[in-house]
Legacy VTK file of the C-alpha trace (Angstrom):
# vtk DataFile Version 3.0
C-alpha trace
ASCII
DATASET POLYDATA
POINTS 64 float
-42.453 -130.600 87.842
-39.796 -133.324 87.892
-38.703 -132.523 91.468
-42.303 -132.795 92.609
-42.777 -136.135 90.864
-39.633 -137.548 92.416
-40.637 -136.222 95.854
-44.107 -137.781 95.575
-42.691 -141.120 94.504
-40.048 -141.168 97.269
-42.576 -140.231 99.922
-45.001 -142.940 98.797
-42.322 -145.572 98.490
-41.053 -144.845 101.997
-44.617 -144.779 103.335
-45.449 -148.210 101.882
-42.215 -149.656 103.227
-42.829 -148.268 106.710
-46.422 -149.448 106.849
-45.399 -152.893 105.686
-47.728 -153.127 102.742
-47.099 -156.523 101.211
-47.891 -157.243 97.592
-47.453 -160.368 95.613
-44.213 -160.557 93.626
-46.150 -161.280 90.456
-46.878 -157.565 89.951
-44.473 -155.629 87.747
-45.270 -152.191 89.218
-45.126 -151.145 92.862
-47.904 -149.498 94.823
-45.825 -146.297 94.952
-45.674 -146.102 91.147
-49.401 -146.726 90.796
-50.365 -144.056 93.324
-47.782 -141.623 91.906
-49.330 -142.041 88.455
-52.800 -141.410 89.867
-51.707 -138.284 91.731
-49.766 -136.917 88.766
-52.774 -137.564 86.527
-55.088 -135.696 88.882
-52.728 -132.776 89.405
-51.103 -132.162 86.027
-53.115 -134.068 83.379
-56.728 -133.286 84.353
-57.291 -136.835 85.458
-55.992 -138.414 82.242
-54.278 -141.537 83.576
-52.972 -142.605 80.187
-51.160 -139.295 79.718
-49.674 -139.480 83.214
-48.525 -143.060 82.659
-46.915 -142.083 79.351
-45.187 -139.124 81.027
-43.823 -141.313 83.825
-42.722 -143.981 81.396
-40.912 -141.649 79.012
-39.287 -139.419 81.634
-38.561 -141.826 84.462
-39.001 -145.337 83.134
-41.851 -145.911 85.592
-45.326 -147.330 85.062
-44.131 -149.575 82.300
LINES 1 65
64 0 1 2 3 4 5 6 7 8 9 10 11 12 13 14 15 16 17 18 19 20 21 22 23 24 25 26 27 28 29 30 31 32 33 34 35 36 37 38 39 40 41 42 43 44 45 46 47 48 49 50 51 52 53 54 55 56 57 58 59 60 61 62 63
């Protein structure tokens, strides 16, 4: 599962950089992390966003 999570995050990060999505610098989490958490929640945690966020935070330091 970890290779898939990393691949999803890298794809989304590259996609947002290429499309030029601009976010305010006041946010602590990038769009790629937010969408990765949502996709991981839907795919592996039956839609439980809190469990997906906890997984990403403990294993990758993301979604903190």
